[in-house]
Wavefront OBJ file of the C-alpha trace (Angstrom):
o trace
v 31.141 1.966 -5.760
v 30.785 4.145 -2.677
v 31.780 7.823 -2.945
v 32.540 10.436 -0.281
v 29.588 12.781 0.175
v 31.198 15.921 -1.307
v 34.229 16.220 -3.549
v 35.994 19.320 -4.869
v 38.899 19.122 -7.276
v 40.920 22.331 -7.422
v 43.034 22.676 -10.551
v 45.741 25.309 -10.163
v 46.765 26.825 -13.476
v 43.413 25.813 -14.957
v 43.718 27.990 -18.062
v 46.818 26.079 -19.159
v 47.452 23.511 -21.830
v 47.516 20.476 -19.509
v 44.019 21.241 -18.218
v 42.636 21.763 -21.716
v 44.221 18.758 -23.409
v 44.355 16.147 -20.653
v 42.578 16.883 -17.376
v 39.175 18.148 -18.546
v 38.704 15.567 -21.328
v 39.624 12.790 -18.872
v 37.329 14.121 -16.158
v 34.504 14.483 -18.672
v 35.011 10.871 -19.720
v 34.838 9.731 -16.077
v 31.625 11.736 -15.689
v 30.193 10.262 -18.881
v 30.893 6.761 -17.566
v 29.281 7.705 -14.234
v 32.482 7.145 -12.317
v 32.300 10.454 -10.416
v 30.096 11.280 -7.478
v 26.958 13.323 -8.035
v 28.444 15.728 -5.477
v 31.607 16.376 -7.465
v 32.782 19.824 -8.572
v 35.808 21.318 -10.281
v 37.253 24.682 -9.316
v 39.651 26.002 -11.924
v 42.049 28.484 -10.316
v 44.172 30.620 -12.595
v 45.506 34.120 -13.182
v 43.364 34.384 -16.319
v 40.162 36.274 -15.560
v 37.135 34.110 -16.362
v 33.524 34.107 -15.310
v 32.221 30.620 -14.539
v 30.318 30.653 -17.815
v 33.318 31.782 -19.893
v 35.516 29.099 -18.300
v 32.883 26.425 -18.997
v 32.560 27.585 -22.589
v 36.331 27.601 -23.117
v 36.772 24.114 -21.639
v 33.796 22.809 -23.622
v 35.349 24.070 -26.858
v 38.602 22.252 -26.087
v 36.840 19.019 -25.118
v 34.728 19.080 -28.254
v 37.869 19.529 -30.361
v 39.800 16.866 -28.440
v 37.097 14.193 -28.344
v 35.347 14.951 -31.645
v 32.023 14.884 -29.806
v 28.857 13.736 -31.406
v 25.460 15.325 -30.780
v 24.633 13.136 -27.765
v 27.939 13.883 -26.019
v 27.484 17.636 -26.632
v 24.050 17.404 -25.045
v 25.516 15.536 -22.052
v 28.145 18.301 -21.724
v 25.603 21.098 -21.866
v 22.962 19.581 -19.617
v 24.864 17.731 -16.946
v 28.623 18.226 -16.877
v 29.153 21.967 -17.195
v 27.245 22.771 -13.995
v 30.060 21.132 -11.994
v 32.723 23.538 -13.308
v 33.566 26.855 -11.632
v 36.364 29.363 -12.028
v 38.425 31.376 -9.566
v 40.650 34.092 -10.997
v 43.403 34.988 -8.565
v 47.090 35.473 -8.078
v 48.036 32.096 -6.644
v 50.755 33.617 -4.481
v 48.316 35.779 -2.526
v 48.389 35.004 1.215
v 44.572 34.816 1.420
v 44.234 32.313 -1.455
v 42.990 29.562 0.870
v 40.204 31.821 2.083
v 39.095 32.441 -1.515
v 38.934 28.691 -2.217
v 36.858 28.029 0.915
v 34.202 30.510 -0.222
l 1 2 3 4 5 6 7 8 9 10 11 12 13 14 15 16 17 18 19 20 21 22 23 24 25 26 27 28 29 30 31 32 33 34 35 36 37 38 39 40 41 42 43 44 45 46 47 48 49 50 51 52 53 54 55 56 57 58 59 60 61 62 63 64 65 66 67 68 69 70 71 72 73 74 75 76 77 78 79 80 81 82 83 84 85 86 87 88 89 90 91 92 93 94 95 96 97 98 99 100 101 102 103
């Protein structure tokens, strides 16, 4: 399968229940099956203030609970998947929101 060179998925409301229960576990499964480009990244935008590391940790905890991960899957999460996840804490109604996402 041929992929576009760079891909960025922006999830608005990333600290919410839908992201935790459905989106991230599904995206992790696509990654695990090597169905995502190597140049793929996720930007979680929400009003909740997270550092990248705190957001990764929080999402990892939910995925582990949702998927009942074994040792090998946890290792895959820690070594390869989590580096693709970033967080942007912002008020989504701000006029300069697009500028923040571009950075």
